[in-house]
N, C-alpha and C positions, 0 to 999 in steps of 0.2 A: 199592314199591322202597325199600330202606333208604337214607336220605339220606346216611348216613356212607360209603356205597359209591358215591356218585354223582359222575360227572365228565362234563359235557356239552361237546360241541364244536359250536358253531354257526358255520359258515363259508360265505360266499358268494363264489364265484370266477367271474370272467368271463375266458375265455381264447380266443384265436384265432377269427377270423371264419370262418363256414361256413354253408351252407344245409343244412337237414335234410329228408331225404325218407324215411329209414327210421331205426328206433331199436331197439336191442337192450336187454334187461334188464341193468342193471349188476350185477356180482357183486363185492362189496367184501371185501377181506381185512384181517386184522390180523396183523402180524408183530412179533417182538421181535428185538433184536440179540443177545440171549443169554437163556437160559431157566433158568439157575441162577446166582445171585450171592450175595454176602455183604452184610450191613448196611453202609451207607456207600458202596456201589458205585452207579453210575448205569447206567441202561438206556434204550435208545431204543425206543419203540413206534411202528411205522409203520402208518398207515391208508391204504389205497389201493384201486384197482379193477383187477381182472384181466379183466373182460369189461364191455362196454357202450360206447356212443358217445353223442354229442350231449348230454353232461352240462353243463348250465349252472351249476347250484349243487347243493349237497348239505347235508343236515342229519343229523348223527350224534348218537347218544346212547351214551356209553361209560361203563360202570361199572368201578370199581376199588376196592380196599380201602385206605382212607386210613390205616388203622392200620399197614399194612405198607409203603406207598409214599407219597411226597410228590411232587407235581408241581413241576417246575422251570421249564420253558419249552417252547416249540414253534416250529416253523418250517414254511413251506410245502414240500411235496414237489416232485418233479420235474415234475409236471403243472402246477404253479403257480409255476415259477421266474419271478421278476420281479414277482410279484403283491404287493400290499400285505398285510402280515401284522400283525395287532393282537392283543396278548395282554392280556385283561382279567381281573385277579385278583379273588378273592372279596371283598376289602376295598373294592372300588370299586363293588360292586353289592349289592343288598339280600339276596339269598340267600347264605348263608354256605357253601354246599357246591358251588356251580357256578363253573366257569371257562369262559368263552366264548373261542373263537378265531375271528377273523374275517379273511378275506383276500379281496381282489377285484382283478380286472384288468378295468377298465371297457372297454366297447365293444359296440355293437349287433351281435348275431348271433354272438358269440364263445362257444365251448364247448370241452370237452375230451373225449377218448375214451381208452379203455383201450389198453394197460396203463400203470400209473403210480401214484404215491403222491399222496394229498391232503395229509396232515400227517405230520410226524415229531416226536414228543413226547418230552421228556426227563423221566425220573423218577429219584428216588433212593430206595433201599431203606432203611427206618428200623427195621425189626424183622425177626425170622425168622418164616417161615411159608410157606404156599402161597397166592399171590395170583392171583386170577382177573381178567383184563381182558376185559370182555364188551360187545359191541355189542348193544343191545336194540332199537333202532329206526333205520330209514333212510328218508330222504325225499329225492327228487331232483326237479330241474326241468330240462327240456330247453331247447334254444335257442329254442323257441317259448314258453317259460315254462309249459309244461304240467307238472303235478305227477304223479309216478308213483313206485312203490316198486321196491326192488331186493332182492337176496339177499346173504347174507354168510357167511363163515366166522366164526361168531359169537363165539368166545372163544379165548383162549390162557391158559396157566398159567405163571407165573414163580415159581420156588421161591427164597426167600431163606434161605440156610443159613449159620450162623456157622461159618466154616472157619478162623478165626484163633485160635490158642492163646494163653494168657497168657504173659507173660515167665517165664523160669525163676526158681527160687528163687535167692537169693544168700546169701553168707556161711555156706555149708554147713560145719559144723565137728563134730568128734567128741571126746569124752572117753573114753578107754579105761579100763575097770575089769576086775575079776575076774568072768568069766562074763557081762559086760554091756558095752554101748556106749551112751553118752549123746550124742544129736545135738541140734544147734540150727541154726537158719537164719532167713532173712527171707523172708516170702512176697511175691509181686509185688503191685503196687498196681492191677492191672487191675480195672475195675469188675465184670467178670463172673467174676473168680477164684472158684473153688468149693473147691479143696482141693489137697493135696499127696499124691502117691503115692510111697512109697519101696519099691523092690524090693531083695531081698537074694539073693546067690548066693555059693557057696563056690568057684566056678570062674572067673568073669570078670564084667566089667561087663555089664549088660543095657541095650541101646539101644532097646528097644521094649516098650511096655506089653502087647503081644500075647503076650509071652513067658510061659512057665509058671513063672517064678521065684517065689519065696516073697514074699508081701506082708508087709513088715515094719511098715509104717505107712500109714494112709489117713485123712486128716482135714485140718482147717483150722488146727491149732495151729502153733507154731513150735519145738516141741521134743518129743522122746520118748526113752525108754530102751528099747533092745532087750535083753531079758533072756533067761536060759536058754541062753546061748551056750557054746561050748567054748573054754576057754582055749588060747592058743597056736595058734589057727586064724585065718587071714586071711579076712575077709568083705568082699565087694564090694557096695557100695550104689549104686543109681541112683535119683535123685529127679526126679520129673516134677510140675510144677504142671498143673492142668487147670481148665477152665471149666464152665459149667452144662450144656453139651451134649457134654462129654467130649472136647474138643480138648486134646491133651496137648502140653506144651512139649518142647523138646529137653532131654535129661537132663543132670543135674549129677552127677558121679561122686565117690565117696569110698571109700577102703578103710581098714580098721582091724583091730586084733587084740586081743581081750581077753586079759589076762595075769594069772596068779596073783600075780606080783610086779610091782609097778607104782609108779612115781613120775612125776607129771605136774604141770606148771605151766601155768596158764591165767589170763588171756590171755598170750600170749608171741609177740612182745615186748609190754611193757606200759609205761605212762606213770605214774610215781608221783604226778604232779600230778593225775591223774584217778581212779585206782583202785588197789587192791591187786592183787597177783598171788595167785591161789589155788593151793595146793599139795596134791595128793591123793596119799596114800601107802597102798599095800596090800601086805601080806605074807601068805603062806599060814598062818603059825603065830604064836602069841602071841610078842611080843618087846618089848624096850625100845629105843627109837631115839634117836639124836642127829641133829638136822637143822641144818645150817650153810650159810652163804653165803660163798663165796670169790670174790675177783676174778680177773682173767685171769692174774695172776702168782703166784697161790696164796696171797695174803694173806687172812687171816680178816676178813670184813666184819661178820658178825653170826652169833651162835649163836641160832637160833630156839627150839629145845627141846633139853633134855638129859635122857637117861634117861627119856624119855616112854613110858608103856605103850601098846602097840597090840595090838588083838585080831586074831587070825588071820582073814583073809578079810573083814575089816570096814574100810571106808575111814576113814582119818584125814585130816581137812581142816585145813590150816594156812594162815596168811596172812603175806605179807611186804609191807610198805608202801614198800619201796625205800629204806629208811634204814639207816645203819650203826650201830655201837654208840654213837656220839655223837649219834644222832638227826638226822644230816644226810642229806639226799637224795643218793644216790650219783650219780656221773657216768654219762653214756651209755656203753654198752658191754656186753660179754658177761660174765655172772657164772655161777658154778657152784653148783648146789644139790647138796649132798652129804648122803646119808642113810645112816647106819651103824646096824647092828643088833647088833653085837657077836657075830654068828653067822656072819660071813663072807659075808653077803648085802648088801653095800653097793651103793648105786646113786648114779649121778651124772647130773644133767640140766643142760643149759644154760638160762639165763634171760637174755633180752636186755632192757636198759633203754633206752627211746627216749622222750625228752621234748622 
């Protein structure tokens, strides 16, 4: 027998006085309070007798998988209510894989008869898998202290399955571009986190991974760019984090629209004491652009670029550090980013300063 699977119960119980004139063969059962649980859950395993009388004491040998379950404690069953119950753990005995449970109710001529339970034992699931609890041997003594054997329902199976998904991703954001959308997010910190699945649809958000929606991304990174999209089309994205056994989190939703003409500021709002704000500019044709910052009353704060060439369909990336023309950090508030092309395709975007 594999010692790593060994769990012995040695118990001697003396209950209720009676005289014995006949004796039936005991039939021992093993039951569980539940047969499918998740790691971290506890389960009660009951050992009892469904047939038999004149039982003075019983010796049981129970095997279980120590890599899947850990023994917590035990108590006497209904046949031994009021009996002394002693729990001896492995660190108090020489053998490192045995736990003995001992209970006794002293008194000459006392015994128990079916039906009822001997022991109720508590275990906690520590890993996933199919654990077998099995009784390998039974030995009884009757009220005359004669030794005899019994029969048993020898085993039960308890499946531990991870049914808990990781937390959803957070800080799900998108930068819109021409024929592409760039996403970023934070993955959860769950120890069994495996990856993030992002589904795309042109109709509506997808709330289940069983959907036939297009898989835009599947991996463990925190950013990706969805390319080859159609400009001026709204796309709906649903992001699910998942673990090693493919438990999926609740979805996080985001919609975006790639555009041929585009001006975008990120992060927004931004704190000039911590970082600059990035400005992305895209126009379909070659042009020369002026980019300026204005305050809420229309006063010029800073001219970022003037007559700057831009290639059609190619991103132009600029930075603003939150300072005005005198190099002073501006006050909190809303500012206006104005992009002029000289071709009548001017764009205005709001930028919020918050420090």
